[in-house]
Every structure is written in C-alpha cells, then in structure tokens.
MOPAC internal coordinates of N, CA, C and O (Angstrom, degrees):
PM7 1SCF
backbone

  N    0.0000 0     0.00 0     0.00 0    0    0    0
  C    1.4528 1     0.00 0     0.00 0    1    0    0
  C    1.5238 1   108.40 1     0.00 0    2    1    0
  O    1.2310 1   121.82 1   -34.00 1    3    2    1
  N    1.3161 1   114.12 1   146.00 1    3    2    1
  C    1.4596 1   120.45 1  -174.36 1    5    3    2
  C    1.5232 1   111.29 1  -116.82 1    6    5    3
  O    1.2310 1   121.43 1   -28.04 1    7    6    5
  N    1.3151 1   114.87 1   151.96 1    7    6    5
  C    1.4528 1   121.68 1   170.27 1    9    7    6
  C    1.5268 1   105.42 1   -76.63 1   10    9    7
  O    1.2310 1   119.89 1   -66.14 1   11   10    9
  N    1.3252 1   117.81 1   113.86 1   11   10    9
  C    1.4524 1   121.75 1  -173.49 1   13   11   10
  C    1.5145 1   111.96 1  -110.70 1   14   13   11
  O    1.2310 1   121.27 1   -47.22 1   15   14   13
  N    1.3277 1   115.17 1   132.78 1   15   14   13
  C    1.4624 1   121.69 1   172.13 1   17   15   14
  C    1.5199 1   106.32 1  -117.24 1   18   17   15
  O    1.2310 1   120.39 1   -55.16 1   19   18   17
  N    1.3234 1   116.87 1   124.84 1   19   18   17
  C    1.4552 1   121.81 1  -178.55 1   21   19   18
  C    1.5194 1   110.43 1  -105.11 1   22   21   19
  O    1.2310 1   121.04 1   -60.46 1   23   22   21
  N    1.3193 1   115.62 1   119.54 1   23   22   21
  C    1.4520 1   121.80 1   177.75 1   25   23   22
  C    1.5197 1   112.64 1  -100.48 1   26   25   23
  O    1.2310 1   120.28 1  -164.82 1   27   26   25
  N    1.3232 1   117.08 1    15.18 1   27   26   25
  C    1.4656 1   121.89 1  -178.81 1   29   27   26
  C    1.5281 1   107.87 1   -96.79 1   30   29   27
  O    1.2310 1   120.92 1   -93.99 1   31   30   29
  N    1.3102 1   115.84 1    86.01 1   31   30   29
  C    1.4615 1   121.75 1  -172.72 1   33   31   30
  C    1.5218 1   113.81 1   -62.97 1   34   33   31
  O    1.2310 1   119.88 1   153.22 1   35   34   33
  N    1.3277 1   117.83 1   -26.78 1   35   34   33
  C    1.4622 1   121.24 1  -178.11 1   37   35   34
  C    1.5172 1   113.51 1   -83.37 1   38   37   35
  O    1.2310 1   119.59 1   178.35 1   39   38   37
  N    1.3128 1   118.40 1    -1.65 1   39   38   37
  C    1.4640 1   120.40 1  -178.29 1   41   39   38
  C    1.5261 1   110.64 1   -79.36 1   42   41   39
  O    1.2310 1   120.89 1   -44.28 1   43   42   41
  N    1.3214 1   115.91 1   135.72 1   43   42   41
  C    1.4574 1   121.70 1  -179.09 1   45   43   42
  C    1.5328 1   111.87 1   -61.14 1   46   45   43
  O    1.2310 1   119.89 1   155.14 1   47   46   45
  N    1.3214 1   117.82 1   -24.86 1   47   46   45
  C    1.4643 1   121.80 1  -178.48 1   49   47   46
  C    1.5290 1   113.47 1   -88.07 1   50   49   47
  O    1.2310 1   119.82 1   171.12 1   51   50   49
  N    1.3441 1   117.94 1    -8.88 1   51   50   49
  C    1.4610 1   121.53 1  -177.96 1   53   51   50
  C    1.5218 1   110.06 1   -78.49 1   54   53   51
  O    1.2310 1   121.25 1   -54.36 1   55   54   53
  N    1.3304 1   115.22 1   125.64 1   55   54   53
  C    1.4594 1   121.77 1   176.25 1   57   55   54
  C    1.5258 1   107.41 1  -135.92 1   58   57   55
  O    1.2310 1   120.52 1   -77.49 1   59   58   57
  N    1.3186 1   116.61 1   102.51 1   59   58   57
  C    1.4650 1   122.05 1  -178.51 1   61   59   58
  C    1.5258 1   111.97 1    55.49 1   62   61   59
  O    1.2310 1   120.73 1  -135.06 1   63   62   61
  N    1.3357 1   116.20 1    44.94 1   63   62   61
  C    1.4709 1   125.07 1   178.43 1   65   63   62
  C    1.5240 1   113.68 1    68.68 1   66   65   63
  O    1.2310 1   120.44 1  -165.29 1   67   66   65
  N    1.3217 1   116.77 1    14.71 1   67   66   65
  C    1.4628 1   122.13 1   173.60 1   69   67   66
  C    1.5209 1   107.99 1  -113.90 1   70   69   67
  O    1.2310 1   120.59 1   -23.11 1   71   70   69
  N    1.3196 1   116.48 1   156.89 1   71   70   69
  C    1.4578 1   121.27 1  -178.99 1   73   71   70
  C    1.5259 1   109.97 1  -100.13 1   74   73   71
  O    1.2310 1   120.96 1   -47.22 1   75   74   73
  N    1.3307 1   115.77 1   132.78 1   75   74   73
  C    1.4638 1   119.83 1   179.57 1   77   75   74
  C    1.5324 1   112.11 1  -105.00 1   78   77   75
  O    1.2310 1   120.14 1  -170.26 1   79   78   77
  N    1.3465 1   117.34 1     9.74 1   79   78   77
  C    1.4631 1   120.03 1  -177.98 1   81   79   78
  C    1.5195 1   112.92 1   -75.37 1   82   81   79
  O    1.2310 1   120.03 1   146.52 1   83   82   81
  N    1.3103 1   117.54 1   -33.48 1   83   82   81
  C    1.4676 1   121.01 1  -178.92 1   85   83   82
  C    1.5138 1   111.98 1   109.53 1   86   85   83
  O    1.2310 1   120.50 1   137.91 1   87   86   85
  N    1.3417 1   116.66 1   -42.09 1   87   86   85
  C    1.4546 1   122.35 1   173.39 1   89   87   86
  C    1.5258 1   106.93 1  -158.66 1   90   89   87
  O    1.2310 1   120.22 1   -22.50 1   91   90   89
  N    1.3236 1   117.19 1   157.50 1   91   90   89
  C    1.4585 1   120.33 1  -179.47 1   93   91   90
  C    1.5215 1   110.43 1  -134.37 1   94   93   91
  O    1.2310 1   121.35 1   -12.36 1   95   94   93
  N    1.3322 1   115.01 1   167.64 1   95   94   93
  C    1.4599 1   122.69 1   175.17 1   97   95   94
  C    1.5207 1   108.22 1  -120.98 1   98   97   95
  O    1.2310 1   120.65 1   -53.76 1   99   98   97
  N    1.3256 1   116.36 1   126.24 1   99   98   97
  C    1.4560 1   121.67 1   173.02 1  101   99   98
  C    1.5254 1   107.21 1   -98.37 1  102  101   99
  O    1.2310 1   120.89 1   -53.44 1  103  102  101
  N    1.3192 1   115.90 1   126.56 1  103  102  101
  C    1.4532 1   121.85 1   178.70 1  105  103  102
  C    1.5142 1   110.97 1   -97.72 1  106  105  103
  O    1.2310 1   121.11 1   -13.23 1  107  106  105
  N    1.3210 1   115.49 1   166.77 1  107  106  105
  C    1.4610 1   120.94 1   178.14 1  109  107  106
  C    1.5079 1   111.20 1   131.40 1  110  109  107
  O    1.2310 1   120.57 1  -127.41 1  111  110  109
  N    1.3123 1   116.52 1    52.59 1  111  110  109
  C    1.4637 1   121.79 1  -174.36 1  113  111  110
  C    1.5222 1   112.99 1   -52.71 1  114  113  111
  O    1.2310 1   120.02 1   142.69 1  115  114  113
  N    1.3202 1   117.57 1   -37.31 1  115  114  113
  C    1.4659 1   120.78 1  -178.27 1  117  115  114
  C    1.5297 1   112.23 1  -107.94 1  118  117  115
  O    1.2310 1   120.28 1  -164.27 1  119  118  117
  N    1.3216 1   117.07 1    15.73 1  119  118  117
  C    1.4678 1   121.49 1  -175.59 1  121  119  118
  C    1.5229 1   112.17 1   -61.81 1  122  121  119
  O    1.2310 1   121.76 1   -44.36 1  123  122  121
  N    1.3205 1   114.23 1   135.64 1  123  122  121
  C    1.4610 1   122.05 1   172.95 1  125  123  122
  C    1.5178 1   110.64 1  -118.87 1  126  125  123
  O    1.2310 1   120.57 1   170.97 1  127  126  125
  N    1.3429 1   116.52 1    -9.03 1  127  126  125
  C    1.4605 1   123.43 1   179.77 1  129  127  126
  C    1.5245 1   108.57 1  -138.28 1  130  129  127
  O    1.2310 1   121.07 1   -21.28 1  131  130  129
  N    1.3182 1   115.56 1   158.72 1  131  130  129
  C    1.4657 1   121.31 1   179.96 1  133  131  130
  C    1.5178 1   112.62 1   -53.15 1  134  133  131
  O    1.2310 1   120.76 1   134.46 1  135  134  133
  N    1.3401 1   116.14 1   -45.54 1  135  134  133
  C    1.4658 1   119.26 1  -174.82 1  137  135  134
  C    1.5229 1   113.04 1   -72.96 1  138  137  135
  O    1.2310 1   119.72 1  -179.50 1  139  138  137
  N    1.3235 1   118.14 1     0.50 1  139  138  137
  C    1.4643 1   121.72 1   174.85 1  141  139  138
  C    1.5314 1   111.10 1   -97.83 1  142  141  139
  O    1.2310 1   120.72 1  -175.15 1  143  142  141
  N    1.3310 1   116.23 1     4.85 1  143  142  141
  C    1.4633 1   121.88 1   174.59 1  145  143  142
  C    1.5233 1   108.08 1  -103.67 1  146  145  143
  O    1.2310 1   120.27 1    -7.06 1  147  146  145
  N    1.3110 1   117.08 1   172.94 1  147  146  145
  C    1.4656 1   120.81 1   174.33 1  149  147  146
  C    1.5203 1   108.74 1  -160.43 1  150  149  147
  O    1.2310 1   121.17 1   -17.33 1  151  150  149
  N    1.3138 1   115.36 1   162.67 1  151  150  149
  C    1.4559 1   120.29 1   173.00 1  153  151  150
  C    1.5224 1   107.02 1   -91.12 1  154  153  151
  O    1.2310 1   120.72 1   -75.14 1  155  154  153
  N    1.3184 1   116.22 1   104.86 1  155  154  153
  C    1.4622 1   122.03 1  -179.29 1  157  155  154
  C    1.5296 1   111.44 1   -66.06 1  158  157  155
  O    1.2310 1   120.17 1   161.13 1  159  158  157
  N    1.3225 1   117.28 1   -18.87 1  159  158  157
  C    1.4588 1   121.82 1  -178.01 1  161  159  158
  C    1.5281 1   112.99 1   -87.25 1  162  161  159
  O    1.2310 1   120.15 1   175.79 1  163  162  161
  N    1.3265 1   117.32 1    -4.21 1  163  162  161
  C    1.4596 1   122.01 1  -179.76 1  165  163  162
  C    1.5285 1   111.70 1   -56.70 1  166  165  163
  O    1.2310 1   121.02 1   -44.20 1  167  166  165
  N    1.3124 1   115.66 1   135.80 1  167  166  165
  C    1.4579 1   122.51 1   172.91 1  169  167  166
  C    1.5272 1   107.37 1  -138.03 1  170  169  167
  O    1.2310 1   120.64 1   -60.03 1  171  170  169
  N    1.3167 1   116.39 1   119.97 1  171  170  169
  C    1.4630 1   122.27 1  -174.83 1  173  171  170
  C    1.5252 1   111.25 1   -66.00 1  174  173  171
  O    1.2310 1   121.07 1   -57.09 1  175  174  173
  N    1.3050 1   115.56 1   122.91 1  175  174  173
  C    1.4685 1   122.69 1   178.92 1  177  175  174
  C    1.5303 1   111.65 1   -62.05 1  178  177  175
  O    1.2310 1   120.34 1   150.93 1  179  178  177
  N    1.3122 1   116.96 1   -29.07 1  179  178  177
  C    1.4544 1   121.51 1  -176.53 1  181  179  178
  C    1.5168 1   114.46 1   -82.71 1  182  181  179
  O    1.2310 1   119.21 1   179.73 1  183  182  181
  N    1.3044 1   119.11 1    -0.27 1  183  182  181
  C    1.4669 1   121.28 1  -177.41 1  185  183  182
  C    1.5239 1   111.47 1  -102.89 1  186  185  183
  O    1.2310 1   120.39 1  -147.99 1  187  186  185
  N    1.2995 1   116.86 1    32.01 1  187  186  185
  C    1.4551 1   120.32 1   175.96 1  189  187  186
  C    1.5120 1   114.30 1    82.06 1  190  189  187
  O    1.2310 1   119.87 1  -172.94 1  191  190  189
  N    1.3298 1   117.86 1     7.06 1  191  190  189
  C    1.4624 1   120.77 1   178.98 1  193  191  190
  C    1.5124 1   109.73 1   -76.20 1  194  193  191
  O    1.2310 1   120.63 1   -39.43 1  195  194  193
  N    1.2887 1   116.41 1   140.57 1  195  194  193
  C    1.4681 1   121.26 1   176.90 1  197  195  194
  C    1.5283 1   109.06 1   -99.28 1  198  197  195
  O    1.2310 1   120.85 1   -31.52 1  199  198  197
  N    1.3042 1   115.97 1   148.48 1  199  198  197
  C    1.4639 1   120.11 1   177.15 1  201  199  198
  C    1.5192 1   109.07 1   -64.79 1  202  201  199
  O    1.2310 1   120.58 1   -40.40 1  203  202  201
  N    1.3142 1   116.50 1   139.60 1  203  202  201
  C    1.4598 1   122.20 1  -179.68 1  205  203  202
  C    1.5216 1   109.15 1   -78.30 1  206  205  203
  O    1.2310 1   120.20 1   -73.97 1  207  206  205
  N    1.3082 1   117.22 1   106.03 1  207  206  205
  C    1.4521 1   121.87 1  -177.93 1  209  207  206
  C    1.5213 1   114.08 1   -74.39 1  210  209  207
  O    1.2310 1   119.83 1   169.15 1  211  210  209
  N    1.3255 1   117.93 1   -10.85 1  211  210  209
  C    1.4594 1   121.40 1  -178.43 1  213  211  210
  C    1.5247 1   112.62 1   -77.76 1  214  213  211
  O    1.2310 1   120.47 1   155.35 1  215  214  213
  N    1.3114 1   116.70 1   -24.65 1  215  214  213
  C    1.4619 1   120.79 1  -177.29 1  217  215  214
  C    1.5222 1   110.11 1  -106.93 1  218  217  215
  O    1.2310 1   120.82 1   -23.50 1  219  218  217
  N    1.3082 1   116.04 1   156.50 1  219  218  217
  C    1.4506 1   121.73 1   177.22 1  221  219  218
  C    1.5168 1   108.37 1  -120.26 1  222  221  219
  O    1.2310 1   119.82 1   -36.73 1  223  222  221
  N    1.3326 1   117.96 1   143.27 1  223  222  221
  C    1.4620 1   119.70 1   179.99 1  225  223  222
  C    1.5239 1   110.40 1   -63.93 1  226  225  223
  O    1.2310 1   121.21 1   -37.11 1  227  226  225
  N    1.3220 1   115.29 1   142.89 1  227  226  225
  C    1.4599 1   118.95 1   178.12 1  229  227  226
  C    1.5240 1   109.91 1  -146.47 1  230  229  227
  O    1.2310 1   121.21 1   -20.41 1  231  230  229
  N    1.3158 1   115.29 1   159.59 1  231  230  229
  C    1.4642 1   121.73 1  -179.89 1  233  231  230
  C    1.5204 1   111.64 1   -75.48 1  234  233  231
  O    1.2310 1   119.86 1   141.29 1  235  234  233
  N    1.3039 1   117.87 1   -38.71 1  235  234  233
  C    1.4643 1   122.32 1  -174.30 1  237  235  234
  C    1.5211 1   108.98 1  -102.86 1  238  237  235
  O    1.2310 1   121.16 1   -48.82 1  239  238  237
  N    1.3383 1   115.39 1   131.18 1  239  238  237
  C    1.4616 1   120.43 1  -173.25 1  241  239  238
  C    1.5295 1   110.22 1  -146.63 1  242  241  239
  O    1.2310 1   120.56 1   -30.16 1  243  242  241
  N    1.3100 1   116.53 1   149.84 1  243  242  241
  C    1.4559 1   121.62 1   175.35 1  245  243  242
  C    1.5192 1   109.78 1   -81.21 1  246  245  243
  O    1.2310 1   120.57 1   -43.63 1  247  246  245
  N    1.3306 1   116.51 1   136.37 1  247  246  245
  C    1.4587 1   120.78 1  -178.47 1  249  247  246
  C    1.5192 1   109.96 1  -129.03 1  250  249  247
  O    1.2310 1   121.18 1   -65.46 1  251  250  249
  N    1.3329 1   115.35 1   114.54 1  251  250  249
  C    1.4610 1   120.52 1   169.64 1  253  251  250
  C    1.5194 1   105.90 1   -83.68 1  254  253  251
  O    1.2310 1   120.20 1   -35.20 1  255  254  253
  N    1.3320 1   117.22 1   144.80 1  255  254  253
  C    1.4578 1   119.63 1  -173.52 1  257  255  254
  C    1.5186 1   111.98 1  -141.59 1  258  257  255
  O    1.2310 1   121.28 1   -53.92 1  259  258  257
  N    1.3359 1   115.15 1   126.08 1  259  258  257
  C    1.4530 1   121.38 1   176.66 1  261  259  258
  C    1.5241 1   112.66 1   -91.65 1  262  261  259
  O    1.2310 1   119.68 1   173.02 1  263  262  261
  N    1.3195 1   118.21 1    -6.98 1  263  262  261
  C    1.4655 1   122.17 1  -177.79 1  265  263  262
  C    1.5312 1   109.45 1   -77.52 1  266  265  263
  O    1.2310 1   121.26 1   -99.72 1  267  266  265
  N    1.3201 1   115.20 1    80.28 1  267  266  265
  C    1.4671 1   121.32 1  -172.71 1  269  267  266
  C    1.5205 1   113.73 1   -66.34 1  270  269  267
  O    1.2310 1   119.89 1   164.00 1  271  270  269
  N    1.3258 1   117.81 1   -16.00 1  271  270  269
  C    1.4623 1   120.64 1   179.58 1  273  271  270
  C    1.5281 1   112.66 1   -89.73 1  274  273  271
  O    1.2310 1   120.17 1  -178.36 1  275  274  273
  N    1.3182 1   117.28 1     1.64 1  275  274  273
  C    1.4638 1   121.25 1   178.96 1  277  275  274
  C    1.5288 1   109.89 1   -83.47 1  278  277  275
  O    1.2310 1   120.48 1   -39.95 1  279  278  277
  N    1.3260 1   116.69 1   140.05 1  279  278  277
  C    1.4701 1   120.82 1  -178.91 1  281  279  278
  C    1.5258 1   112.26 1   -64.88 1  282  281  279
  O    1.2310 1   119.89 1   159.28 1  283  282  281
  N    1.3278 1   117.81 1   -20.72 1  283  282  281
  C    1.4594 1   121.16 1  -177.88 1  285  283  282
  C    1.5268 1   112.99 1   -90.13 1  286  285  283
  O    1.2310 1   119.77 1   173.46 1  287  286  285
  N    1.3217 1   118.04 1    -6.54 1  287  286  285
  C    1.4509 1   122.16 1  -178.45 1  289  287  286
  C    1.5317 1   109.91 1   -83.48 1  290  289  287
  O    1.2310 1   120.91 1   -62.78 1  291  290  289
  N    1.3199 1   115.86 1   117.22 1  291  290  289
  C    1.4602 1   122.41 1   176.36 1  293  291  290
  C    1.5260 1   106.90 1  -126.70 1  294  293  291
  O    1.2310 1   121.00 1   -71.00 1  295  294  293
  N    1.3254 1   115.69 1   109.00 1  295  294  293
  C    1.4694 1   121.29 1  -179.03 1  297  295  294
  C    1.5277 1   112.10 1    52.76 1  298  297  295
  O    1.2310 1   120.92 1  -133.96 1  299  298  297
  N    1.3320 1   115.84 1    46.04 1  299  298  297
  C    1.4653 1   124.18 1   176.95 1  301  299  298
  C    1.5258 1   113.99 1    66.01 1  302  301  299
  O    1.2310 1   120.33 1  -158.17 1  303  302  301
  N    1.3295 1   116.97 1    21.83 1  303  302  301
  C    1.4621 1   122.65 1   173.64 1  305  303  302
  C    1.5210 1   107.88 1  -122.34 1  306  305  303
  O    1.2310 1   120.42 1   -41.08 1  307  306  305
  N    1.3168 1   116.81 1   138.92 1  307  306  305
  C    1.4660 1   120.79 1   177.27 1  309  307  306
  C    1.5166 1   109.08 1   -79.69 1  310  309  307
  O    1.2310 1   120.85 1   -52.69 1  311  310  309
  N    1.3215 1   115.99 1   127.31 1  311  310  309
  C    1.4609 1   121.59 1  -179.72 1  313  311  310
  C    1.5295 1   112.27 1  -110.85 1  314  313  311
  O    1.2310 1   120.34 1  -166.27 1  315  314  313
  N    1.3348 1   116.96 1    13.73 1  315  314  313
  C    1.4650 1   120.96 1   177.42 1  317  315  314
  C    1.5240 1   109.64 1   -68.38 1  318  317  315
  O    1.2310 1   120.69 1   -31.90 1  319  318  317
  N    1.3227 1   116.29 1   148.10 1  319  318  317
  C    1.4633 1   120.15 1   175.84 1  321  319  318
  C    1.5255 1   110.86 1   -73.24 1  322  321  319
  O    1.2310 1   120.75 1   144.08 1  323  322  321
  N    1.3472 1   116.16 1   -35.92 1  323  322  321
  C    1.4603 1   121.31 1  -177.89 1  325  323  322
  C    1.5274 1   108.98 1  -136.10 1  326  325  323
  O    1.2310 1   120.39 1   -43.84 1  327  326  325
  N    1.3237 1   116.86 1   136.16 1  327  326  325
  C    1.4571 1   122.58 1   179.85 1  329  327  326
  C    1.5244 1   109.95 1  -130.16 1  330  329  327
  O    1.2310 1   121.09 1   -44.95 1  331  330  329
  N    1.3330 1   115.52 1   135.05 1  331  330  329
  C    1.4603 1   122.36 1   174.78 1  333  331  330
  C    1.5182 1   108.44 1  -112.69 1  334  333  331
  O    1.2310 1   120.25 1   -59.63 1  335  334  333
  N    1.3211 1   117.13 1   120.37 1  335  334  333
  C    1.4559 1   121.56 1   172.21 1  337  335  334
  C    1.5230 1   106.31 1   -98.26 1  338  337  335
  O    1.2310 1   120.79 1   -53.42 1  339  338  337
  N    1.3206 1   116.09 1   126.58 1  339  338  337
  C    1.4577 1   121.99 1  -172.38 1  341  339  338
  C    1.5212 1   111.10 1  -116.89 1  342  341  339
  O    1.2310 1   121.28 1   -18.17 1  343  342  341
  N    1.3355 1   115.15 1   161.83 1  343  342  341
  C    1.4569 1   122.15 1   178.03 1  345  343  342
  C    1.5135 1   110.36 1   136.84 1  346  345  343
  O    1.2310 1   120.71 1  -119.88 1  347  346  345
  N    1.3023 1   116.24 1    60.12 1  347  346  345
  C    1.4630 1   123.59 1  -171.50 1  349  347  346
  C    1.5246 1   114.43 1   -45.28 1  350  349  347
  O    1.2310 1   119.61 1   130.68 1  351  350  349
  N    1.3137 1   118.35 1   -49.32 1  351  350  349
  C    1.4680 1   120.91 1  -176.16 1  353  351  350
  C    1.5247 1   112.31 1  -109.53 1  354  353  351
  O    1.2310 1   120.08 1  -151.04 1  355  354  353
  N    1.3113 1   117.46 1    28.96 1  355  354  353
  C    1.4679 1   121.65 1  -176.78 1  357  355  354
  C    1.5199 1   112.29 1   -61.48 1  358  357  355
  O    1.2310 1   121.62 1   -39.94 1  359  358  357
  N    1.3225 1   114.50 1   140.06 1  359  358  357
  C    1.4668 1   121.36 1   173.94 1  361  359  358
  C    1.5243 1   110.78 1  -117.60 1  362  361  359
  O    1.2310 1   120.59 1   162.68 1  363  362  361
  N    1.3281 1   116.47 1   -17.32 1  363  362  361
  C    1.4595 1   123.08 1   178.49 1  365  363  362
  C    1.5251 1   108.76 1  -138.10 1  366  365  363
  O    1.2310 1   120.17 1   -19.51 1  367  366  365
  N    1.3226 1   117.28 1   160.49 1  367  366  365
  C    1.4731 1   122.40 1  -178.68 1  369  367  366
  C    1.5199 1   113.24 1   -52.43 1  370  369  367
  O    1.2310 1   120.86 1   138.51 1  371  370  369
  N    1.3211 1   115.96 1   -41.49 1  371  370  369
  C    1.4588 1   120.68 1  -176.57 1  373  371  370
  C    1.5150 1   114.28 1   -64.27 1  374  373  371
  O    1.2310 1   120.02 1   169.44 1  375  374  373
  N    1.3160 1   117.57 1   -10.56 1  375  374  373
  C    1.4620 1   121.52 1   177.57 1  377  375  374
  C    1.5267 1   111.40 1   -96.54 1  378  377  375
  O    1.2310 1   120.26 1  -175.07 1  379  378  377
  N    1.3163 1   117.11 1     4.93 1  379  378  377
  C    1.4626 1   122.27 1   175.35 1  381  379  378
  C    1.5188 1   108.25 1  -106.66 1  382  381  379
  O    1.2310 1   120.05 1   -18.10 1  383  382  381
  N    1.3241 1   117.51 1   161.90 1  383  382  381
  C    1.4621 1   120.68 1   174.99 1  385  383  382
  C    1.5179 1   110.51 1  -159.90 1  386  385  383
  O    1.2310 1   121.52 1   -19.49 1  387  386  385
  N    1.3213 1   114.70 1   160.51 1  387  386  385
  C    1.4589 1   120.87 1   176.77 1  389  387  386
  C    1.5212 1   108.29 1   -88.27 1  390  389  387
  O    1.2310 1   120.70 1   -71.27 1  391  390  389
  N    1.3163 1   116.26 1   108.73 1  391  390  389
  C    1.4581 1   121.85 1  -179.45 1  393  391  390
  C    1.5084 1   112.91 1   -71.79 1  394  393  391
  O    1.2310 1   119.88 1   170.34 1  395  394  393
  N    1.3076 1   117.84 1    -9.66 1  395  394  393
  C    1.4631 1   121.74 1   179.86 1  397  395  394
  C    1.5279 1   112.85 1   -96.82 1  398  397  395
  O    1.2310 1   120.30 1   176.34 1  399  398  397
  N    1.3458 1   117.03 1    -3.66 1  399  398  397
  C    1.4569 1   120.90 1   179.32 1  401  399  398
  C    1.5168 1   110.47 1   -56.43 1  402  401  399
  O    1.2310 1   120.66 1   -45.90 1  403  402  401
  N    1.3130 1   116.34 1   134.10 1  403  402  401
  C    1.4649 1   122.30 1   175.90 1  405  403  402
  C    1.5295 1   107.36 1  -141.53 1  406  405  403
  O    1.2310 1   121.01 1   -62.00 1  407  406  405
  N    1.3175 1   115.67 1   118.00 1  407  406  405
  C    1.4556 1   120.53 1  -175.11 1  409  407  406
  C    1.5283 1   110.90 1   -66.99 1  410  409  407
  O    1.2310 1   121.20 1   -48.06 1  411  410  409
  N    1.3153 1   115.31 1   131.94 1  411  410  409
  C    1.4617 1   121.96 1   176.20 1  413  411  410
  C    1.5237 1   108.69 1   -69.49 1  414  413  411
  O    1.2310 1   120.42 1   -43.50 1  415  414  413
  N    1.2890 1   116.79 1   136.50 1  415  414  413
  C    1.4670 1   122.08 1   176.84 1  417  415  414
  C    1.5139 1   109.06 1   -90.35 1  418  417  415
  O    1.2310 1   120.64 1   -43.35 1  419  418  417
  N    1.3129 1   116.38 1   136.65 1  419  418  417
  C    1.4771 1   120.89 1   179.52 1  421  419  418
  C    1.4986 1   111.71 1   -81.19 1  422  421  419
  O    1.2310 1   120.10 1   180.00 1  423  422  421

C-alpha cells in the first residue's frame, strides 16, 4: 500500500487531496512516460456523481497498476512508498496520470 496524494480536484473520490475510494487502478499498459498512464478509477464530480459516503479519505491506499514498464509495478500492484495522481482540471480519465511513474530501465 502506498501513501497517495491526489491532485485531481474534479474527482468524486478526492477529499482534501486524499482518496476516499479505498483502492484505485492505474492504467497505462504500454506507458513509457507519466502522461501515458491514467487513474482508471477517476469519476468526474461534475457529471452528477455523488460522493461515496461509505468510504473515508485516507493517506494509505491499495493501488492496482497496469503500467508494467514502471519500476514500482510488481505483479500488477504498485509497490511505491508514495504516489501522486495528477490532473488538476481533469474531466475524463485520460486527463489524469500517475506522477510517480518511473520507467524501468532494461
């Protein structure tokens, strides 16, 4: 589990830069750069989504990750100590990205 900071202010799960979803999925199976990843769990607050009252925001969160070229990806789980999800004015998943992505060197 990683210490997660969410910079995606428009996400329904964002509460004071913490995630209230419980766990997230980072996409980007063929990503070689940060901006080729995304938060698959993003849900736009402005599209009629209601905040999930069942979950509470927390610093530490489980992250499933499809970005197999990232050094922190171990068997599709993020093993980074700290993760930043970025996309300040995102309206769709593709406008978000994992700011902690770091391409593994061969």
